N, C-alpha and C positions, 0 to 999 in steps of 0.2 A: 171863195178864196182869192179871186182876182176881181178887185173893185174896178168900177168904171173909171177910166183915166189912167190906168196903170200900164206899165211895161215891165216885163220880166225876162231876163236873159236865162235861157235854158242851155246850160253848158254842155250837157251830154248829147244834145241834138244840134248844137251850134246854130240856134235861132233865137229870135226875140218874139215873145208872145205879148200881144197888146189886147186891151179891152177898151172900147169906147162906147158911145151911145148906140152905135150900129151893131155891136157884137164883138166877136173875137177875130183876130187875124194874126198871121205870123209872117215874119220877114227873115230870110236867112242871114246869118252873121258871117257867111263866107264871101269874101271879096271876089268879085268877078274878074279881077285882074290876074292874080296868081294864087288865089285860095287862102290868103291870110285871113285871120279873124278880125272883123271890124269891132269897134267899140261904139257905144251909144254916146252921142254928144248932145248938147242943148237943141240944136237945130237939125239933127239927123244922125248920121253915122260917119265914122272916119276910119281909114285903114292906117294903122300905126307904122306899117312897113314901107309902103310906097307912096303914101299921100293921097290916095283916092278919097273923095268925099262924096257923100250921098245925102239927099234930102230926107226928111222924116218919112216919106213914102217909098224911099229906096232909089229914087232917080239919081243918076250921076250928075254931080254939079262941079266936079273938078278931079284932076288927076288922070292916071292912065287906065282906069277901069273901062272896059269896052261896052258894058251894058249895066242896066239897073240891077239892084239886089232883088232876086226873085221872091215873090210872095209864095207861101206854101199852103197846101191844103189843110184846113182845120175841120175836124168833124167830131161827132160824139160817138162813143162806143155804145153798145147795148146797155151798159151799166151807167150811162150818162157821164162818163169820164171824157175829158177833152183829149183829143188825139191829133198830133201834128205829123203829117207825112212829109218828111224832109226830102223825099224822092219825087214828090209830085208838085210841080209848080202850077199856080193858078193865076188868072188875070189879076193884075194890080187892082186893088179895091175890093176884091172878093172877101167877104166876111161871113162868119158863122153867126147868124142872128140867134139871140137867146132871149 
């Protein structure tokens, strides 16, 4: 369902799910400044409320955000369904290899 090279905004979890050659990874859509929801732009993410900008891997590149957008834990359920835990941050670059 998720082809290599795609990104999908998951609204009910407020995160973006990505798939690349290395696997799946998720980055929160919640800005680290005041909790606004960021949008995906060509070179990363932008907060429409206060102007914070983030690189494609979530690092702060401008604006008032105090830290990068967290990466979230991605795993497989026993039924081989993808699961993203929006409450568990992982080290930037952590991917679920498939």
